[in-house]
C-alpha positions in Angstrom: 58.7 93.0 96.8 60.9 94.3 99.7 60.5 92.2 102.8 59.5 93.5 106.2 62.2 95.8 107.6 64.4 94.4 110.4 64.2 96.5 113.5 67.3 98.7 113.8 69.8 97.9 116.6 69.5 99.9 119.9 71.2 103.2 119.4 74.5 103.5 121.2 75.1 99.8 121.5 78.1 98.8 119.5 77.8 95.6 117.5 80.7 93.2 118.1 79.9 91.5 114.8 81.1 94.4 112.7 84.2 94.8 114.8 85.1 91.2 114.5 84.7 91.3 110.7 87.0 94.3 110.6 89.6 92.6 112.7 89.5 89.4 110.6 89.8 91.3 107.4 92.7 93.5 108.7 94.6 90.5 110.0 94.1 88.8 106.6 95.7 91.8 104.9 98.6 92.1 107.3 99.4 88.4 107.3 99.1 88.2 103.5 101.5 91.1 103.0 104.0 89.9 105.7 104.2 86.2 104.8 103.5 86.3 101.0 103.6 89.6 99.3 106.8 90.7 101.0 108.8 87.8 99.4 107.4 88.7 95.9 109.0 92.2 96.3 112.0 91.2 98.3 113.1 87.5 98.0 114.9 87.5 101.3 111.7 88.1 103.3 110.9 84.4 103.6 111.2 81.7 106.3 107.8 82.2 108.0 106.0 79.2 109.5 103.1 79.7 107.0 102.1 81.8 104.0 98.7 83.5 103.6 98.3 83.7 99.8 94.6 84.5 99.8 93.8 88.2 99.1 90.4 89.3 100.2 90.7 91.4 103.3 90.9 94.8 101.7 87.9 94.2 99.5 85.8 93.2 102.6 86.9 96.3 104.4 85.7 98.4 101.5 82.4 96.5 101.5 81.9 97.3 105.2 82.9 100.9 104.6 80.3 101.3 101.8 77.6 99.8 104.1 78.4 102.4 106.8 78.5 105.2 104.2 74.8 104.6 103.7 74.1 104.2 107.4 75.9 107.5 108.3 75.3 109.7 105.3 71.5 109.7 105.9 72.0 111.2 109.3 73.4 114.6 108.4 74.3 117.2 105.8 76.2 115.5 102.9 78.8 118.2 102.7 79.6 118.1 106.4 79.6 114.3 106.2 82.1 114.4 103.4 84.3 116.8 105.3 84.1 114.5 108.3 85.4 111.6 106.3 88.2 113.7 104.7 89.3 115.0 108.1 89.4 111.5 109.4 91.4 110.0 106.6 93.7 112.5 104.9 95.8 114.0 107.7 96.8 110.7 109.1 97.6 109.5 105.6 99.8 112.5 104.9 101.8 112.0 108.1 102.2 108.2 107.3 103.5 109.1 103.8 106.1 111.4 105.2 107.2 108.9 107.8 107.2 106.0 105.3 109.3 108.1 102.9 111.9 109.0 105.5 112.2 105.5 106.9 112.2 103.8 103.4 114.9 106.2 102.1 117.2 105.4 105.0 116.5 101.6 105.0 116.7 101.2 101.2 120.0 102.9 101.0 121.4 100.8 103.9 119.9 97.5 102.6 121.3 98.2 99.1 124.8 98.8 100.4 125.0 102.3 99.0 126.6 105.5 100.5 124.3 108.1 101.8 124.3 111.3 99.7 125.9 114.2 101.7 123.8 116.7 103.7 120.2 116.7 104.7 119.0 117.6 101.3 121.1 114.8 99.8 119.6 112.3 102.2 116.1 113.5 101.5 116.2 113.8 97.7 119.7 112.9 96.4 120.7 110.0 94.3 123.3 107.6 95.9 126.4 107.2 93.8 128.1 104.0 92.9 126.9 100.4 92.3 124.9 98.7 95.1 126.8 96.2 97.2 123.7 94.1 97.5 122.9 92.0 94.4 119.2 92.5 95.1 119.0 96.2 96.0 115.9 97.9 97.3 114.1 100.6 95.4 115.1 104.0 96.8 112.1 106.4 96.6 112.6 109.8 95.0 111.2 113.3 95.6 108.7 112.6 92.7 107.4 109.5 94.6 106.9 111.6 97.7 105.0 114.4 95.9 102.8 112.0 93.9 102.0 109.9 97.0 101.1 113.0 99.0 98.8 113.9 96.1 97.4 110.3 95.9 98.0 110.1 92.1 100.4 107.1 92.2 98.2 104.9 90.1 98.4 107.3 87.2 102.2 106.9 86.7 103.1 103.4 87.9 102.5 101.7 84.5 104.8 104.1 82.7 107.5 103.8 85.5 107.3 107.6 86.1 106.7 107.2 89.9 105.7 104.5 92.3 103.8 103.8 95.5 105.7 104.4 98.7 103.4 101.7 100.1 101.4 99.3 98.0 98.4 99.5 100.3 97.9 103.2 99.6 95.9 102.5 96.4 92.7 102.1 98.5 92.5 105.6 99.9 92.0 107.6 96.6 89.5 105.0 95.5 87.6 105.4 98.7 87.7 109.2 98.7 86.3 109.1 95.1 83.5 106.8 96.3 82.8 109.1 99.3 82.6 112.1 97.0 80.3 110.4 94.6 78.0 109.2 97.4 77.8 112.8 98.9 77.0 114.3 95.5 74.3 111.7 94.6 72.6 111.4 98.0 70.5 114.6 98.1 69.3 114.5 94.5 65.6 114.5 94.1 65.6 112.1 91.2 67.3 109.4 93.2 64.4 107.0 93.4 64.7 103.5 94.8 64.6 101.9 91.3 67.3 104.3 89.9 69.4 103.6 93.0 69.2 99.9 92.5 69.9 100.3 88.7 73.0 102.4 89.5 74.3 99.7 91.9 73.9 97.1 89.2 75.7 99.4 86.8 78.6 99.7 89.2 79.1 95.9 89.0 78.3 95.3 85.3 79.7 98.3 83.4 83.4 97.7 84.5 83.1 94.1 83.5 81.7 95.0 80.1 84.5 97.5 79.6 87.1 94.9 80.4 85.8 91.9 78.5 83.6 93.4 75.8 84.5 96.9 74.9 88.2 96.4 75.3 88.8 92.8 74.4 91.7 91.1 76.3 95.0 92.1 74.6 93.6 95.2 72.9 93.6 97.7 75.7 96.7 100.0 75.8 98.5 101.4 78.8 96.3 104.6 78.7 93.1 102.6 79.0 94.5 100.5 81.8 95.7 103.7 83.6 92.3 105.3 83.5 90.5 102.0 84.4 92.6 101.5 87.5 93.2 105.2 88.3 89.4 105.8 88.5 89.0 102.7 90.6 86.6 100.9 88.2 88.1 97.5 89.2 86.7 98.0 92.7 83.3 99.5 92.1 81.6 96.2 92.8 82.6 96.3 96.5 81.0 99.6 97.0 77.9 98.5 95.1 77.4 95.4 97.3 77.9 97.4 100.5 75.1 99.8 99.5 72.9 96.9 98.3 73.3 95.1 101.6 72.4 98.3 103.5 69.2 98.5 101.4 68.5 94.9 102.2 69.1 95.4 105.9 66.5 98.2 105.9 64.0 95.9 104.2 64.2 97.9 100.9 65.6 95.0 98.8 64.1 91.5 98.6 66.1 88.4 99.6 66.3 87.0 96.1 67.5 90.4 94.8 70.2 90.6 97.5 71.3 87.1 96.7 71.8 88.1 93.0 73.9 91.1 94.1 76.0 88.8 96.3 76.6 86.3 93.5 77.4 89.0 90.9 79.8 90.6 93.3 81.7 87.4 94.0 82.0 86.8 90.3 83.2 90.3 89.7 85.8 90.0 92.5 87.0 86.8 90.9 87.3 88.3 87.4 88.8 91.7 88.4 91.9 90.2 89.9 93.2 89.3 86.4 95.1 91.8 84.2 93.7 93.2 81.0 95.6 90.8 78.7 93.9 87.7 80.3 90.9 86.5 78.3 89.3 84.1 80.8 90.6 83.2 84.3 92.5 79.9 84.3 94.7 80.4 87.4 93.7 77.9 90.1 95.6 79.9 92.7 92.9 82.5 92.7 90.4 80.2 94.4 91.6 80.8 98.0 91.1 84.5 97.5 87.7 84.1 95.9 86.5 81.6 98.5 87.8 83.8 101.3 86.0 86.8 99.9 82.8 84.8 99.5 82.8 83.4 103.0 83.4 86.8 104.6 80.8 88.5 102.4 78.2 86.0 103.6 79.3 86.8 107.2 78.8 90.5 106.3 75.3 89.6 105.2 74.7 88.0 108.6 76.0 91.0 110.4 73.9 93.4 108.3 70.6 91.6 108.8 70.9 89.2 111.8 71.3 89.8 115.5 74.6 90.8 117.0 77.1 88.0 117.7 77.2 88.3 121.4 78.2 84.7 122.1 79.6 83.9 125.6 83.2 83.3 124.4 83.2 86.3 122.1 81.8 88.6 124.7 85.0 88.0 126.8 87.3 89.3 124.1 84.9 92.0 122.8 86.9 94.9 124.4 90.1 93.8 122.7 88.3 93.2 119.4 86.7 96.6 119.6 90.0 98.3 120.4 91.8 96.6 117.5 88.9 97.4 115.1 89.2 101.1 116.1 92.8 101.2 115.0 92.2 99.5 111.6 92.9 102.6 109.6 96.2 103.2 111.5 97.1 99.5 110.8 96.5 100.0 107.2 98.8 103.0 107.0 101.8 101.5 108.6 101.8 97.7 108.1 103.1 97.0 104.7 106.3 98.8 103.6 107.4 99.6 107.2 106.6 96.0 108.1 108.9 94.8 105.3 111.7 97.1 106.5 111.3 95.7 110.1 111.3 92.2 108.8 114.5 92.8 106.8 116.2 94.3 109.9 115.3 91.3 111.9 116.7 89.0 109.3 120.0 90.9 109.4 120.0 90.2 113.2 119.7 86.5 112.4 116.2 86.0 113.8 114.1 83.1 112.5 110.8 83.5 110.8 108.7 82.0 113.6 110.1 84.8 115.8 110.0 87.6 113.2 106.3 87.1 112.4 104.9 87.9 115.9 107.4 90.8 116.3 106.3 92.4 113.0 102.6 91.9 113.8 103.1 93.4 117.3 105.0 96.3 115.9 102.3 97.0 113.3 99.6 97.0 116.0 101.7 99.4 118.1 102.3 101.6 115.1 98.6 101.6 114.2 97.7 102.5 117.7 100.2 105.4 117.6 98.8 106.8 114.4 95.2 106.5 115.6 95.8 108.0 119.0 98.4 110.7 118.1 97.3 111.8 114.7 94.0 110.4 113.3 91.6 111.1 116.3 93.0 114.4 117.6 93.4 116.0 114.2 89.9 114.8 113.2 88.4 116.4 116.4 90.3 119.6 115.7 89.2 119.8 112.1 85.5 119.0 112.8 85.0 121.2 115.9 81.9 123.3 115.6 79.8 125.4 117.9 77.6 123.4 120.3 74.5 124.8 118.6 75.4 123.3 115.2 74.3 119.8 114.3 77.1 117.2 114.4 77.8 114.4 112.0 78.1 111.2 114.0 81.0 108.9 113.3 81.0 106.2 115.9 81.9 103.5 113.4 85.6 103.5 112.5 86.5 104.1 108.9 87.5 100.9 107.2 90.3 101.2 104.7 92.2 98.2 103.7 95.2 97.5 101.5 96.6 95.1 99.2 93.8 92.8 98.0 
């Protein structure tokens, strides 16, 4: 039986617990990409004082996002709610794609030691002629990469080598938009009883695992199957399921034992889904930091969802900074990875050591995230969602959480 509901927090009082979780998750993503993932793509991007190999930040951001989907969707019209989310996410993403394309084109040609194609059109879309002077040239994005990234269909061509991500973090946005659309479509249905909702959440966790390990046995799934599996975001459905389940639990509509089963199943799914289709059973011990990091933060999400706010004396002093940084988390997601790699490479060319490069890159990412949030995301969102004063508004006090990478 569901337990007694926890009294909701006082309306209008922002909870520092959620902001702190967002900041920790975002920093984990940024540090992981800068200190670890960058060197996997560009071997010269090394020399940092430490490496963050654990990948869990993006998954936690999606869990938090799913939790607040339930919290905010019930307050207004689903169609207006969905438009509110699209207006918040898509315009800033499109601007970031254009900026990333232009900067990456210029930087990749320079870093590869190639001549620039003549003219503006040549620079934007031309193919540099001649062999690269650098033995490890950077990939130069093409017009097809630009078009497919603007359309958010990168995942559907990457395995065939047709087109590529301009920024590896961008996989999360189409997955989240599909989840938002599904939530808006399902929310008003009369048949959506509590039991069916819980059954659906369990299906979101178990069905993708059954497809991966039972229906398509490891080694038997072809590229088409993998493309549809990842293109539809089936490998991340469990993070949306646990976010919704924890919201039900926070409202007293899910028993403690049932919530604990959801948490355990989600941790197992997160651990299994990091492996490619051809792996039968996970044997890689290097996955444990990612799994443990995800499990620890997921338990902290449970505390934030059900317990009191974390207004400790020391934390209260830094609360304004934490809240400000959490409010720019989407902007940080948009600019931190590929543009961060380019800045790191430029600093290497200047002869700067890793211990100096790391804080410079992180500071630049924070500045860039603030610029995207202040100059694009918020003003365009306000403009696109303006309505007459007599019309009901869809509240959106909580920042949208979109992570990248893990």
